[in-house]
N, C-alpha and C positions, 0 to 999 in steps of 0.2 A: 504494500500500500504506500502511496505517496504521502508526503507531509501534509498536504491539504486534506486528504481523506482521513488521516489520523486525527487532525484537528477537528474535522467535522464529526467524527465518531465520538471523540471526547466531549465535544459540546453537546451532542445528543444525549450521552449518558449523564452529564451534569444536569441538563434540563429535566430529564426524567427523574433524577434524584430530588431536584428542587420541587418538582410537581408532586412527588410522593410525600415530601415533608409538609407541604401545605395542602394536602388532600382534604382536610376538614374545612379549610377556608374555601376551597373550590366547591365543596358540596353546599356550603352555606350560600355562596354566590348563586349556584344553580337553584337552590330553594327560593332565593329572592327572585330569580328569573321566572320560576314557575308561578309564584304568587303574583308577580307583576303581569304575567300573561293572563292569569285568571281575572284580575281586577281590571285589566285593560278592556275586557268585554263590557264591564259596567261603565267604564269611562266613555267608551264609544256610544253607548246608549244615551248617556247624559249629554254628550256633545251633539247628538242628533236633536235634542230638545233645545239647543241653543246655548248651553253652558260652555264656558271657556275651559280649556284643558286643565289649567292649574286648579280651578275650583272643582272640576269633576274628579281629578285625581285626589284632592284633599277629601272630598266626600266619600270616595271609594275606600280610602285608607281608614277614615273614621268608622265606616261600617264594618270593616275588617277587624279593627281593634275592639269595637263594641261587642262584636260577636264573641271574641275570645274572652273578654271580661265577663260577659254574661255566662259563658260556658264554665269559666272558673268559679264564678259565684254559685252556680247551680251544683257543681260536682264536688268541689274541694271541702267546703264546710260540713256537709252531711257525712262525708267519709271520715273527716277528722273526728267528728262526734261518734261515728260508728266504730272507729278504731279504739276510742276510749272505752266504749261499751264492750268491745271485743276483749280487751285486757281484763275486764271484770267477769265476762261470761265464760272465757276459756277454762278457768279453774272449776267453775260450776259444771261445765260440760264434761271435764275429765272425771269429776266426782260422780256425775250421773252415769258415765260410761262404766266406772268401776262397780257401781251398785248393780248395773244391768248385767255385767259379766259374772259377778258373784251369784246373782239370782239365777242366771242361766246354768252355772255350775251345779247349784243345789238341785235344780229341776231335772237336769240331765247328767247325773253322775256316771262315772265310768270312763271308758276309753275314748269316746269321740272328742272330749274336750281336754284330753291330757296334753295335747300339743298346742292348745290355744294359749298364746302369751298373755301374761297378766298386764294390768295397766301400768304397774311399776316398771316392768320390762320395756313396754312401749315408750314410757316417759324417758327412760335412760337412753334408748336408741334414738329418740327424736331430739334429745337435748343438744348434741353436737350440731345437728342441722339447724336447730332453732337459734343457737348462738351465732352460727355463720350468717344466717338470714338477718339477725338483729344487727350485727356489725355492718353488713353491707347495706342495710336499710339506712343507717345513719351516715355511712360514707356517701351514699347517693345524694342525700340532702346536703352534705358538706360541699358538693359541687353546684349548689343552687345558684351561686353568684355567677359562675361560668356559664350556666344555662341562660341566665338573664342577659348576660353580655352578648351571647350568641344571638338570642332573639332580638336584642336591640340592633345588632349589626344587620340582621336579615331585614328588619323593619326599615332601617335607614336606606339600605340598598334598594329595597322594593319601592320606596318613595322616589328615589333618584331615577330608577328605571322607568317608573310610571309617569313622572312629570315630563321628562324629555327623553324618549327612547331612541330617537333618530341618531344622535352622535355615537351611542354605544353600538347600535346595529351597524352603522357605517364603519366604525373602527374594527369590528369583528370581520366584516366583509373584506376590508383592506388587507387582512392577513393572507388572503388567497391571491394567486397570480392574477394579473389584470384580465386575461382572457376568460377567467372562470368566475369573476366576481358577480356578474349578473346571475349566473347559474346558482352560486352560493346564496344569493338573496332569495331566489325562488325556493331553495331547500329550506331556508329559515322560515319562509311563509308557510310551507307545508308542516314544519314542526310546530308552528304556532297553532295552526288549525287542529292538528292531532292532539296537542295538549289541551286546548279548549274543549274539544269533544270528550276527551277522557275525563277532564275535571267536571264537566257537566253531567256525564253519566255517573261519576262517583258521588256527586252532590245529591242526585236523585236517589241513588242507592242508600246513602247515609240517612236521608229523611225518611224513606220507606222503612228501613230496618229499625231506626229509632222509634218510629210510631208503632210498628208491630211489636217491638220489644216492650214498649210501655204498656200496651194493651195486655200482652201475655203476662207480664209481671204483676199488673194490677189484678188480673183474674186469679193468679196464684197467691195473691196477698203477700208478696215479697216486699220487705221494707225498702225505702229509698228508690222508688220506681223511677222518678224523674232523673235522678243522677245516674242510675244504671242504664236507662234508655239513652241518655246523652252520651255515655261512654261507648255503648254499643254502636251508636250512629257514627261517632267520631272515628273509632277504630276500624270502621268499614273501609276507610281510606287505605288500609294496609291489607291487601288481599291475602287469604290463606292464614296468615299469622294473626291479623287483627281480630277476626271473629273468635279465635281461641282465647286470646287475651281478654276480650270483653266478657267471656263466660266466667272468669275467676271471681270478680267481686260479687255478682248476684248469687252465685252458687255458694260462696263462703257465708254470705249473710243469711241465705236460706237454710244452710246447715245449722246455724246458731238458732234460728227461729224454730224450725221443725225439720228433722232429718229427712223426712219423705219429700220435702220441698226441694231439696238439693237434686234428687233424681228427676223430679218434675221439671226443674229449670234446665237441667242437662238435656232432657228429651225435647223440651221446647226450643232451645237454641239449636239443636241438631236439625229440628224441623224447619226453623227459619233459614238455616244455611242451605238446606235442600231446596226450599222455595226460591232462594236467591239464585242458586246455581242453574236451576232448570227453567225458571220462569222470568225472574227479574233481570238477570244479567243478559240473556239473549235478546230481551226486548229493549232494554235501555242502552246497551253497548253496541247496537247495530252499526253506529257510525264511528265507533272507536277503532284505532289501529289494531288489527288482529294479532294477538300474541298467543302462542301455544301455551297450554297450561304447564307443561314441563319446563318451558323457558321461564315462565313466571316464577315457579317455585325455585328453580336453580338460581335465577338472578337474585332472589331475595336471600337465599342462603349465602351466596358468594359475596354480595354487597354487605350483608350483616357481619360476615367473618372479617372482611378487610376494613370496613368503615363503621362498624358498630350500628347502633340504633338509627342514626341518621342515614346510613346507607340502606338499611331496611326500609325506612320510610320513603326514600327517594328511588328505590329500585325500579318501580314500574315506569315513572316518567323518564328515568335514564334509559331504560330499555326501549321505550317508545322513540325517543330522540335518536338513540343509536341505531335502531332498526331503520329509521327513515334515511339517515345518512349512508348507511351501508347499501340500502336498496338504490338510492339515487346516484351515489358516487361510484361505489364498487360495481354494482350490477349493471345499471343503465349506462353510465358514462365510461366504464372501463371494459367490463366483460362483454356487454352487448355490442360495443363498438370494436371489439377485437377483430381485426382483419376487414373492417368496413371500408377501408380505403380502396380495396381491390374491387369493390362492388360499384354499381352505378349510383349516381347521385339520387336516383329515385328511391332506392331501397335503403340507403344509408341515412342515418339521423345523427350527424355530427353535433357536438356541443357548440353552441353559438359563441363565436369569438368576438370579443369586444376589445378594441385597442384603447389603451389609456384607462384612466380611472372611471369606474362606473358610478352612476348616480344612484344611491341607495334610496329607495322609496320609503317614506314613513307611512306605513299602512294605517297606523292609528290616526295620524293627522288627516290622511286622505279620506277616511270614512267618517 
């Protein structure tokens, strides 16, 4: 290899190392782009009614912040109170379990219950796990300041991207060669449409799942119906993993209220997921970018391993954007054009060449 090639290879490796070190920041930037893309639809509707872009962006951001404040007010205080009740009810539950086991031993003496562990044995086995969960619970809340700073960064970036998106879009397109900039701008528009369609479908799913969960939990008389339904609706934004996580709070609360309710809640949530998979998702997501179920699951596992919870949350939009770029750039512009020069101009579809810098269209301002 020549000296210039070595320098280029070293520069590439250094760039990849730097990108890996700032991967969390890049994910936060992408989250801001996703939020700005979603809110931009509301800004466009407000602009059609005659509002200026600055005022429309401020109103959209206000609605976004108010939504999360209301969600926090609905979910956090009841669960804090429920956690306090949990610390009081767990000893009572263990004592009730001990009495039930002893009564069962006296009613069914002999061999069948010889291998049944006692409550003291179960307590000793659970104690290490409980200590580990307790320590990690407080370590999670020790990072609360870092979480707030990340949310503040995302909010500021979202406002900046929403108020004036044209310079950022123009700067991104300039990273491509001059002959490909118009094509890159078209791909960005397709990514925007796909993200908006996906977020619209997810929003409908969240509302439907939240309402159905509220009705079912109210029928089962499970405490904290509104908070549990709000959590079920919000976690619907994380496919596959989110519905499983949303089952834990109502099932734990139902177990403290009445043991049979825990099984009823489990059966009810399984039924909701079947309804979603076979009826709601095919109907609502008809305009969404098609992603194979195996790709969805693998992407969530891979992004969760490398990037943590933030990667799990952003796995689907990252896959949607990546799939569009692969289809448009690799498949259509490279593989489909392979050997197209030897064909006639009627059958070939070369990429449009634009000499000089391309004018990037502000789609938000145009509409």
